[in-house]
N, C-alpha and C positions, 0 to 999 in steps of 0.2 A: 504493500500500500504506500509506503514512503520510500522513495528511491534515494540513492546516495546524493544526487545532485541537489535535492531540496532539503536534506537534513543537515543544516549548516552547523549548528552547535547545540549541545545538550543544555537542558535547564540547569539552574543553579543546584549544586550538590549531586549532580547525576553524572558520574564518571563513565564514559563510554569505553571501557576496557573489557576484555574477555573475562578477566577475574571478577570485575565488578558485576558483570552480567550474571555469571554463574552464582556468585554469592547472593545476589538480590533475588533471582528468579528460579533457580534450579529446583527447589523443593516446593515452590508455591503452586497450589492448584486452586487458588481463589477464583472468584468470578471475574469475567472480562471487564476491563474498564469501559469498554464500549457499551456495556449494558446501561451505564449511567447516561451515556450520550443519547441512547434510544428514548430515555424518558425526558430528555431536555425539550423545552418548549420550541426550540428551533428545528426539531426533527420534522422533515417534510411529510412524513407519513403518520404523524400523530393524529389520532381520531378527532374529527371535526364535526360539529353540529351542523345538520342541514339547514337550509334557509326556511324550509317548511316542514311540517310533520311528513315523514317519508312513507310512501306506500310500499317501497321495496328497499332492501339494503344490499342486494347482490344481483349480478347479471350473468346469464349464460347465453352467448351468441353462437348459434349454429349457422356459420356462414357458408353459403353455397356458391363457390366461385364460378363465374362464367355467364350467369344470367339464366335462371330457370324459366322455362316457357309457361307463362301464366295461363294461356288458353288451352294448354294440355294438362294442367295440374289443378288450378284453383278457380278459373274464370270461364265457365261454360259459355259458348257462343253459338246458339242455334242458327243464327243468320250466317255465320261463317260456314257452317256445315251445308246450309242451303245453297250458298253461292260458291261452293268449292269448284276450283278450276277456272273461275272467271277472273277478269282483271279487277283490281281494287278500284273503286270509283274515284278515289282522290290520289293526289300526288303524295307519296310517302318519303320520309327521310330514311334513306337506305345506306348502310355502311359499305356494302360490297355491290356497287352499281352494276357490274357486268353480269351478275348472277340473279338479277331480279326476276321473280316468277309470278305466278298467279296465286289467288287466294287458296290457302291450304287448310282444310278442315282438320280438326283433331281426330285421330283414329280411335281415341279412347272414350268410353262411355262415362257419363257423370251420374251420380246418384245423390239423393238426400240422406242425411245422417243425423242421428241424435234428436233430442227434443227441439233443437233449434232448426232442424231441417237444412243445415248448411250443405251446399252442393260441392262435391269434390270428385276428382278423377278416380277411376278404378285403380290407378297406379298407387293410390294412397290408402289402402285398407286400414292400416294402423293409425294414420292420422285421423281417419274417419271416426275412430273410437274416442278421440279427445276433442271433437268439435265443440262440445258444450263447455269446454274449458279455455277456448282460444278466441282471440279477436283476429278475424281475417280481413286484412286491408287489401282491397282490390284496385285501389286508385292511387298507387304510388307513381311518382314521376321524379326523374333526376336530370342532371345537366349535361351528361356526355354519353356517347355511344362507344367510346374508347375504353377498353378494360381498365387500364391503369388510372386514367382520369376519373372514371366512374367509381373505382375502388377508393380513390382518395376522397371523393365526395362523400360516400356513405361512411367511411371510417373517420374522416377528419373535417368534413364540412365544405371543402373547396377542392377544385381540380389541381391546385398547386401542390407540389411536393414540399416536404419539410414541416408540415403542420402536425400537431399532436392528434393521436387517435382518440376517439371519444371515451375509450376505457381509461386513458391517461387523464382526461378531464374529470372523470368520475373519481379517480384516486386523489387528484389535486383538490377536489371539492370536499371529499369525505374522509380521506386518510384510510387507515387500516386498523383492524382490531386484533389481528394475529401477527405476531412477530417472527414466528418460526417458518412461515410460508410466504411466498410472494403474494402481494395483494392483487396482481394482474397476471394470470397464467394463460399461456397459449398452448393448446394441444394441437400441434401441427401434424400433418400427414406423415407417416413414416417413409412414404415414397419420395418426399421432397417438399420444397416450399411452394406456396401458392404464387400466382402471378403478382409481381411487385414485391415479393419477398418480405423482408422484415419491416418494410415501410408500413405494412398493414397494422402493425402494433407499435409503431415508434412513438416516443413522447415528444418528437419534434423540438420546438423551442422551450417546452417545459423541462424542468430538471430531469435528468436521466433516470432518477429513482422511480419515476412514474411510468416507465415503459413496460411492455409485456415481457414476461420471462417464459421462453419456450420450454415445454416439458415433452419428453418422449414417453410414450405409453409402454414401452418395453425396453429392456436393456438398461443402460445408464440413463436415468431420467433427465439429468441436466449435465451438459457438457462441462468437463473440468471440475466436477464437484466431488467425485469419489476420493476417498482417502487412500494414499498409497498403501499397498498391502504390507510393506515392510515397516510402516510407521505405527507404533503402539498407541493406544488411546491416551496414555499418560503423556507420552512425548508430544502428541498432537495438542493436548491441552496446554502444555508448557509453551509450545510455539505460539499458539493463539493468544495466550495471556501476554507473553512478551511483546508480540506484534501489536496487541491492543493497547498496551501501556505506551509503547513508542508512538503510536498514532495519536493517542490522547494527549501526550506531551506536545507533539507537533501542533495539534489543534489549539492548545492553550497559547502557543506563540503566534498563531495565525487565526485569531477569533473572527467570526463572521464570514469565513470562507465557505460559501454554500456548496461549492463543488467538492471540497474536501469532506464536509459533513455528509454529503450524499454517498461518497466513496466509503466512508467509515460505516455508514448505515448498511450499505450493500455487503461489506465485509462481515459484519455481525450476522446479517441474514444468511449469508452463505454458510457460516459455521453452524447455525441452527438447522438449516435445511438438510444437512448431512444425516441427521437422524429423523427429521419430520417427513421428508419427501418419500423415502422408502416405505414408511408406514401408510401414507396416503395411497401409494400406488399398489399396495398389496391387496389384491382382490380375493385372497384365499378364504377370508371369513365371510364373503358374500354368499348368500344362499343360492342353491341351484335354481330356485324359482326366480330370484332377482336376475341371475345371469341370463335365463331364458327370456325374461321381460325385455332385456336390451338386445336380444338376438345374438348372444355370444355363442349359442349352440348352432348357429348357421354360419358356414364359412363366408357367405356373401356379406353378411352384416356384422360379423364378429369384430372386425377391426374398428369400424366406426362406433359400434355399440360399446366397445371397451372405453373409448374416449368419452362417450356420453355418460357412462357410469362413473368414470373418473371425475367428470365435471360435477356430478352430484356429490361425490365424496369431498371434493375441494370446497364447494359452497357450504356443505355440511360442517366443515371445519373452519369456516369463517373467511374464506377467500372472497374478495369483493367482486372480481371480474374474471370470467373465464370465456375464452373464445376457442371454437373448434374450426379448423381450416382444412380444406382438401388440397391435394396436390394440383398445381397448375390451374386449369380452368375447365373442369370436367363438364359443367353445364353449358358449355359453349357449343351448342349443337348445330353447327353450320351444315352438317350432313348427317344422315341417318338419325334424324331427330327422335323418331319414335323408339328405335332400338336403344339409343343412348339413354333415353329417359327411363325405359324399363330397367336397365341396368343400375342407374343411379338411385332410383326409388327403391329397388330391392336392397340396396346398400344402406340407405339413410332413413327410410320410412319407419321401420320398427324401432330402431334405437331412439329416434326423435320422439316418437309417441311414448316409448317406454320411459324416457326421462320425465315426461310430464306426469305419467301415472305414478312414478316412484317419488317424485317431489311432493305430489299431492298427498299420498298416503303417509308420508313422513312429516307432514305439516310444514313443508318448506316452500310450497308453491306461492303462497300469498306474499311472502317476503322476497321472492326471487322473480326477476324478469327473465323470461326465455323468449328469444327472438330467432326466427327462422327466416333468412332472407339471402338474396343475391344482390348484385350491384345494379342490375337493370333487367328488362324482360326481353321478349322476342317478338318478331314481326308476324302478322297473320298471313303473310304471303310466303311462298316457298323461296328458298335460296337454292338454286340448282334444282335437283330432282326431289330431294326429300329433307332438306335442312331448313332452318330458320335463322334469319339475321338478327343483329342487335336491335334493341328498341329502348330508347330512353324515356319515351312518352307514357309508358304504362308498364307496371309490374306489380306482382302480388307478394305479400309477406304475411306471416302470422306472429302474434304475440300471445304470451300466456303469463299468468301470475301478475305480481306487481301492481294490483289494482285495476288491471285492464278488464274491459267488459267481456263477460263470458258468453259464448255462443252467438257472437255478433259479427255481422258482415258490414264493413264500412266502405262506402263509395262504389263507383262503377266505372267501367270503360265503355267506349262506343260499341256498336253492334258487332264489330269485327275484333275488338280487343286491342286496337292500335293505340288509342289515346285515352287517358283518364279524363273523364268529363264531369263526374259528380263527386263532390266532397274530396277534391284532389288533395293529397298529402305529399308535399315536397320533402326531400330529405332533410332540409333545414327544420321543417316543422316536426318531422319525426324525432330529430335530435332534441329539440326543445321539449317535446313530450316525454321522451325517455328520461331526460334530466329531471323533469318535474316529478316523475314517478319515484325518483331517487331523492326527492326533497330539495332539489337544486333549481334555482332560478337562472335560466340560461342568459339573462341580461346582466346578472350580477356575478356570474362565474367568469371572471376575466383575468388576464395575465398581461403585464406590460411587454410589448414586443414591437420593435422598430418605431418607437416614439408614440405608440398608442396602446390603449387597452384592448387587446384582441380577445376573442372568445371562440368557442366551438361554432356557434351559430352566426356570429358577426352580424347582429340584428340590423345594424345600420345599412348593410349591403343586402342582406337576404330578406329582411322583414319577417323573420321566422316567428311563428306563433304556435303555442301549445294547442293541440287538438283535443278539446275537452270531451268530445263525443266518444273517444276511445276508452275513457275511464268509466267504471261502474258508478 
């Protein structure tokens, strides 16, 4: 933590000799000096009171990279079926102009489910079992048809890179209540990173302590965290204590150094994680029934199900924000739209629904926001023979828990599903609403950046507004 070039001189009475080090520290197994720093009021992750009474205290975001097709999953369009094969009557915004086709009906049947009668595609039989616990928003709209730009919008509010993810804003506003686990955990796909990589969970211009911490669901959970096999626990404790006191001494001589404080906080967290993380990731005590609920007995859904189960375990232990990402952009169905959707739904549908059932029966759903979403939707016309192109004017997502209205469908798109036309929810409005569910006022949650107080919603530019109809 403290390199040779910035450790200039020891404090008074502190002789930096090998003999003095051994005499002072060799037999000491006391608590880390950094533990005191964690309780200091300057700690950036100290728990903070929300602006309002909060409906939720934690978030699980099931992010579906690539843009799920709304008219094949959540938004039935009889007129699209009737007009299949004909030209769209209006001019559309198309990403790949040379492959523009005719109106493409969904090959999947829709049915009504639950007491609410919510309509869903046959591809989502497990989501159908939770319709009375979710809010389905069919009228989303965003600002870009480019993957990277649209990802930045839904994660950080604008198309520009370098801005904090909304999970980072949540931590900045609320802090954390657990010191041995990261407050913001990312369960990334074991196959690789999503499009735009670590930018999806970056803290941007907020302090680095607010960024997401990637976990692996198998093997070594966090890179560079394992203790060397030839290092005994006693020796490790001695090393940590020594390094902790050195860092604390350095901080005393450089008070008010926010970057150093964040580094010390991260160091303390890493030490605690070495015992806490393996426990969280140990699924051996989960019942066979719970494992089946998440689809762990099905090779198709097992991997995604494991990460959904881990998300529940993390929230159960006080983690504030958990995101699950897929590799690349699998929902980007430019060709073989129907076949790809069958495969993706077989992988994600049961685990996603199982998460809601499990949170509900454990009494955790009301205090947890669960959001299933991609960055944009798809077009109602074909791309090439059997694909769908990007669409920023309409997409669907669902929310559960956190005070959101149960069994409710919000908004609507036009007859073909191309554009949101009723009760439109822009991404900035979604962010304002999500922060409100966490007890945060999006107009007051600001941070000084480039000479102005910036925010997730940047209301002066976006005119973002909370959508009260989404709450119960």
